[in-house]
C-alpha positions as CSV (number, residue, x, y, z in Angstrom):
1,M,129.7,98.2,94.9
2,I,126.0,98.2,95.7
3,N,123.5,97.3,92.9
4,K,120.2,99.0,92.4
5,T,118.3,96.3,94.3
6,G,120.7,96.6,97.2
7,A,120.5,100.4,97.1
8,R,116.7,100.3,97.2
9,G,116.8,97.9,100.2
10,L,119.2,100.1,102.0
11,C,117.1,103.2,101.4
12,G,114.1,101.4,102.7
13,L,115.9,100.4,105.8
14,L,117.0,103.9,106.5
15,V,113.4,105.2,106.0
16,A,112.1,102.6,108.4
17,M,114.7,103.6,111.0
18,V,113.8,107.3,110.7
19,V,110.1,106.4,111.1
20,V,110.7,104.3,114.2
21,L,113.1,106.7,115.8
22,G,110.8,109.6,115.0
23,S,107.8,107.9,116.6
24,H,109.9,107.0,119.7
25,P,112.1,109.9,120.8
26,I,115.2,109.0,122.7
27,S,115.7,111.0,125.9
28,A,119.3,111.9,126.6
29,K,120.3,111.5,130.2
30,V,120.3,114.7,132.1
31,V,122.7,115.1,135.0
32,L,121.8,117.9,137.5
33,R,124.7,119.0,139.7
34,M,123.5,120.1,143.1
35,N,125.6,122.0,145.6
36,H,124.5,121.2,149.2
37,Q,125.2,123.3,152.3
38,L,125.2,120.3,154.6
39,S,127.0,117.1,155.0
40,A,125.4,113.8,153.9
41,Q,124.8,112.8,157.5
42,T,121.9,115.1,158.5
43,L,118.3,114.0,158.6
44,S,117.3,116.4,155.8
45,S,120.3,115.3,153.7
46,E,119.1,111.8,154.0
47,V,115.8,112.9,152.5
48,D,117.6,114.7,149.6
49,A,119.6,111.5,148.9
50,W,116.4,109.5,148.9
51,A,114.7,112.0,146.6
52,A,117.6,111.9,144.1
53,Q,117.5,108.1,144.0
54,Q,113.7,108.1,143.5
55,I,114.0,110.6,140.7
56,L,116.6,108.4,139.0
57,E,114.5,105.3,139.2
58,R,111.2,106.9,138.3
59,T,112.6,108.6,135.2
60,N,114.2,105.2,134.2
61,G,117.7,106.7,134.6
62,E,117.0,109.8,132.4
63,V,117.4,112.3,135.3
64,E,120.3,112.0,137.7
65,I,120.8,114.5,140.6
66,K,124.4,114.4,141.6
67,I,124.8,115.9,145.0
68,F,128.0,117.6,146.1
69,W,127.8,117.6,149.9
70,S,129.3,120.1,152.3
71,E,129.6,122.9,149.8
72,G,131.4,120.8,147.2
73,L,130.7,123.2,144.3
74,G,131.0,126.5,146.2
75,K,130.3,128.3,149.4
76,S,126.7,128.6,150.6
77,S,127.1,132.4,150.3
78,E,127.8,131.9,146.6
79,N,124.9,129.7,145.8
80,L,122.5,132.3,144.4
81,S,125.0,133.8,142.0
82,L,126.3,130.4,140.9
83,L,122.7,129.3,140.2
84,K,121.8,132.5,138.4
85,N,124.9,132.2,136.2
86,Q,124.1,128.5,135.6
87,A,127.5,127.5,137.0
88,M,125.5,124.8,138.7
89,D,122.0,123.3,138.1
90,M,120.7,123.0,141.6
91,A,121.5,124.0,145.1
92,A,120.4,123.3,148.7
93,F,120.7,126.4,150.8
94,S,119.0,128.6,153.3
95,P,117.4,131.8,151.9
96,A,118.7,133.7,154.9
97,Y,122.1,133.9,153.2
98,F,120.4,136.3,150.7
99,P,118.1,138.7,152.6
100,A,118.4,141.4,150.0
101,Q,117.6,139.2,147.0
102,L,115.1,136.9,148.8
103,P,113.4,139.0,151.5
104,F,110.1,137.1,151.4
105,H,111.7,133.7,151.6
106,T,114.0,134.8,154.3
107,A,111.3,136.0,156.7
108,P,110.0,132.5,157.7
109,N,113.6,131.4,158.0
110,S,114.6,134.2,160.4
111,L,112.0,135.6,162.7
112,P,112.2,134.5,166.4
113,M,109.4,132.9,168.4
114,A,107.1,133.0,165.3
115,I,106.7,129.2,164.6
116,D,106.2,126.5,167.3
117,G,107.1,123.3,165.3
118,P,108.1,121.7,162.0
119,K,104.6,120.9,160.8
120,Q,103.6,124.6,161.0
121,A,106.8,125.6,159.2
122,Q,106.0,123.1,156.4
123,V,102.4,124.2,155.9
124,L,103.3,127.9,156.2
125,M,105.9,127.7,153.4
126,D,103.6,125.8,151.1
127,R,100.8,128.3,151.6
128,L,103.1,131.4,151.2
129,V,104.5,130.2,147.9
130,E,101.1,129.2,146.6
131,E,99.0,132.2,147.8
132,V,101.4,135.2,147.8
133,P,102.6,136.4,144.4
134,A,105.8,138.0,145.8
135,Y,107.4,134.5,146.4
136,R,107.1,133.4,142.8
137,M,108.1,136.8,141.6
138,E,111.2,136.7,143.8
139,Q,112.2,133.4,142.4
140,A,111.7,134.6,138.8
141,A,113.7,137.7,139.4
142,N,116.7,135.6,140.4
143,G,116.2,133.0,137.7
144,I,115.6,130.2,140.1
145,R,112.7,127.9,141.1
146,L,112.0,126.5,144.6
147,I,111.4,122.8,144.5
148,S,110.8,122.3,148.2
149,M,111.7,123.6,151.6
150,H,113.0,121.4,154.4
151,I,112.1,121.8,158.1
152,I,113.9,121.4,161.3
153,N,113.0,120.7,165.0
154,P,112.5,123.9,167.0
155,Y,115.4,125.6,168.7
156,I,114.6,125.6,172.4
157,P,116.8,126.9,175.3
158,I,119.5,124.4,176.4
159,S,121.3,125.8,179.5
160,K,123.6,125.1,182.4
161,E,120.9,126.1,184.9
162,P,117.1,125.7,184.7
163,I,115.1,128.3,182.7
164,T,111.4,128.3,183.5
165,S,110.5,132.0,183.4
166,V,111.4,135.3,181.7
167,A,113.2,136.4,184.9
168,D,115.5,133.4,184.7
169,M,116.9,134.9,181.5
170,T,118.1,138.1,183.2
171,G,121.9,138.5,182.9
172,L,122.4,135.2,181.0
173,K,124.9,135.1,178.1
174,V,123.1,133.5,175.2
175,R,124.4,132.3,171.9
176,T,122.6,134.0,169.0
177,W,123.0,134.6,165.3
178,G,121.8,136.8,162.5
179,K,119.9,140.1,162.7
180,H,116.8,139.2,164.9
181,M,117.9,136.6,167.4
182,P,120.2,139.0,169.4
183,R,117.2,141.3,169.9
184,M,115.1,138.3,171.1
185,A,117.7,137.7,173.9
186,E,117.9,141.4,174.7
187,A,114.1,141.7,175.1
188,V,114.4,139.6,178.3
189,S,117.6,141.2,179.6
190,A,120.0,138.5,178.4
191,T,123.2,139.3,176.6
192,P,123.5,137.9,173.1
193,V,126.8,136.4,172.0
194,S,127.3,135.6,168.3
195,M,129.1,132.3,167.4
196,S,128.9,129.4,165.0
197,V,127.5,126.0,165.9
198,P,130.9,124.2,166.3
199,E,131.9,126.8,168.9
200,I,128.9,126.2,171.3
201,Y,130.4,123.2,173.1
202,E,133.6,124.9,174.1
203,N,132.0,128.2,175.0
204,L,129.4,126.5,177.2
205,S,132.1,124.5,179.0
206,R,134.3,127.6,179.5
207,G,131.4,129.8,180.7
208,V,131.5,132.2,177.7
209,I,127.8,131.5,177.3
210,D,125.2,130.1,179.7
211,A,122.6,129.0,177.2
212,S,121.8,128.5,173.6
213,P,118.8,127.9,171.4
214,F,119.3,124.5,169.9
215,A,117.3,121.5,168.6
216,I,117.4,118.5,170.9
217,D,118.3,116.0,168.2
218,L,121.3,118.3,167.4
219,M,122.1,118.5,171.1
220,V,122.7,114.7,170.9
221,T,124.7,115.0,167.7
222,Y,127.1,117.7,169.1
223,K,127.2,116.1,172.6
224,L,126.1,119.3,174.3
225,Y,124.4,117.3,177.1
226,E,128.0,117.1,178.5
227,V,128.0,120.8,179.1
228,A,124.3,121.8,179.3
229,T,122.0,119.6,181.4
230,H,118.7,121.7,181.3
231,V,116.2,122.1,178.5
232,A,113.1,124.4,178.4
233,D,110.1,123.7,176.2
234,V,109.7,127.1,174.5
235,S,110.4,127.5,170.8
236,L,112.8,130.4,170.3
237,W,113.2,129.7,166.6
238,C,111.7,127.2,164.2
239,G,111.0,127.4,160.5
240,P,111.7,126.2,157.1
241,S,115.4,125.5,157.2
242,Y,116.8,125.4,153.7
243,G,115.4,125.0,150.2
244,V,116.1,122.8,147.2
245,W,116.4,125.2,144.3
246,I,117.0,124.8,140.5
247,N,117.9,127.4,138.0
248,E,115.4,128.0,135.2
249,G,117.7,127.0,132.5
250,A,118.2,123.6,133.9
251,W,114.4,123.3,134.6
252,R,113.6,124.1,131.0
253,K,115.9,121.3,129.8
254,L,113.6,118.8,131.4
255,T,110.5,117.4,129.8
256,A,107.2,118.1,131.4
257,E,107.0,114.5,132.5
258,Q,110.5,114.7,134.1
259,Q,109.5,117.9,135.9
260,N,106.4,116.3,137.2
261,V,108.4,113.4,138.6
262,I,110.7,115.8,140.5
263,L,107.8,117.7,142.0
264,E,106.0,114.4,142.9
265,V,109.0,113.0,144.6
266,Y,109.6,116.1,146.6
267,E,106.0,116.3,147.6
268,E,106.4,112.8,149.1
269,A,109.7,113.9,150.6
270,K,107.8,116.4,152.8
271,K,106.2,113.6,154.8
272,L,109.5,111.8,155.1
273,D,111.1,115.0,156.3
274,L,108.5,115.6,159.0
275,D,108.5,111.9,160.1
276,K,112.3,112.0,160.5
277,A,112.2,115.2,162.5
278,N,109.5,114.0,164.8
279,A,111.2,110.6,165.3
280,A,114.5,112.3,166.0
281,A,113.0,114.6,168.6
282,S,111.4,111.7,170.4
283,E,114.5,109.5,170.3
284,A,116.7,112.4,171.4
285,R,114.5,113.3,174.4
286,A,114.6,109.7,175.6
287,K,118.4,109.5,175.2
288,L,119.0,112.9,176.9
289,E,116.8,112.0,179.9
290,G,118.8,108.8,180.2
291,L,121.9,110.9,180.3
292,G,120.7,113.0,183.1
293,V,119.3,116.0,181.2
294,T,116.3,117.7,182.8
295,F,113.4,118.9,180.7
296,H,111.5,121.9,182.2
297,E,108.0,123.1,181.3
298,M,107.8,126.9,180.9
299,P,104.3,128.1,181.9
300,E,102.2,129.5,179.1
301,Q,102.0,132.9,180.7
302,E,105.8,133.1,180.8
303,K,106.0,132.2,177.1
304,L,103.5,134.8,176.3
305,A,105.4,137.4,178.4
306,W,108.5,136.7,176.4
307,K,106.7,137.1,173.1
308,E,105.1,140.3,174.3
309,A,108.5,141.7,175.2
310,L,109.8,141.2,171.7
311,P,110.1,144.0,169.1
312,D,107.4,144.0,166.5
313,F,109.2,141.8,164.0
314,F,106.2,141.5,161.8
315,G,105.5,145.2,161.7
316,E,109.2,146.0,161.0
317,W,109.2,143.4,158.1
318,I,106.0,144.8,156.6
319,A,107.5,148.3,156.7
320,E,110.7,147.1,154.9
321,M,108.6,145.4,152.2
322,E,106.4,148.5,152.0
323,A,109.5,150.5,151.1
324,L,110.0,148.0,148.2
325,G,106.5,148.5,147.0
326,K,105.4,145.0,148.3
327,G,103.6,145.9,151.5
328,D,100.3,144.2,150.4
329,D,102.1,140.9,149.9
330,A,103.9,141.2,153.2
331,R,100.6,141.9,155.0
332,K,99.0,138.9,153.2
333,S,102.0,136.8,154.3
334,V,101.5,137.7,158.0
335,E,97.8,137.0,157.7
336,I,98.5,133.5,156.4
337,W,101.2,133.1,159.1
338,N,98.9,133.9,161.9
339,D,96.3,131.6,160.5
340,V,98.7,128.7,160.3
341,I,100.0,129.2,163.9
342,A,96.4,129.3,165.2
343,N,95.1,126.3,163.3
344,V,98.0,123.9,162.5
345,S,99.5,121.7,165.2
346,P,103.3,122.2,165.8
347,R,104.0,118.6,164.8
């Protein structure tokens, strides 16, 4: 039995605890589950792993991003619906999986011969999201927020025979993908052949294809130097590769301080991403040359001739966005795009 003096002491202790706890709120640990379209071994995956560790440390363990590599929580084609329905907190995926829902984000990820290198891709995406309202509106309409976009080394022609001119493309069977890349090949009288990345090696070795756009660091990864010994220096595709996204419900669960830490870390991650891409390209070139791969310079007039032979991809995209009532934002996007290509170095 507690006497009056003891009761008063206990009450005083409880009041003191309430005051202390009230003045120092305890932050419960937040675990954000991220579905990732890639394995943990890619360069950009290494950056995401670094970012997750930095966020954990800088929030004193309050925010943990748990990454499920290689589609551990769902297929890449399901990421948007899973995010919208809050079945997962975060996802790392290419917007090109969702051209109908994310047409503005998809364009920089899809159009051929429109970006020369990873630095341009990085600057372009930052400016588009910052300066063109349609990008933020698109995210809001889908209940998601873009944290950051990764970049990739340019996809340039790797081939069994040298390619140094537009004429060299005539009759070649070229691996392509998506909606626009086949038309890029057809513009120079090549035959597009659709296939996935793991199929490229066998199809080059069997003569099903003669060439493929590919990044030279990935050429080393997939040992394509064994079946293609020529590389040309023209960017057939380059762009922001995939984004790190979070659903709005998960974002709102974070304190403003925690949100700022995530944004700060991923801003730093951009430099790491670019440094890794550039280093990988340099190392890959040295290794490939040592393995007997020949690098060919394509004259600028030949690169220009190829670009001039292309369909008007920008014009077509603007027309598509015009039909959605967003033509002005599409034109603004292309204006920014042209400015970046003219004034930002590829690397």
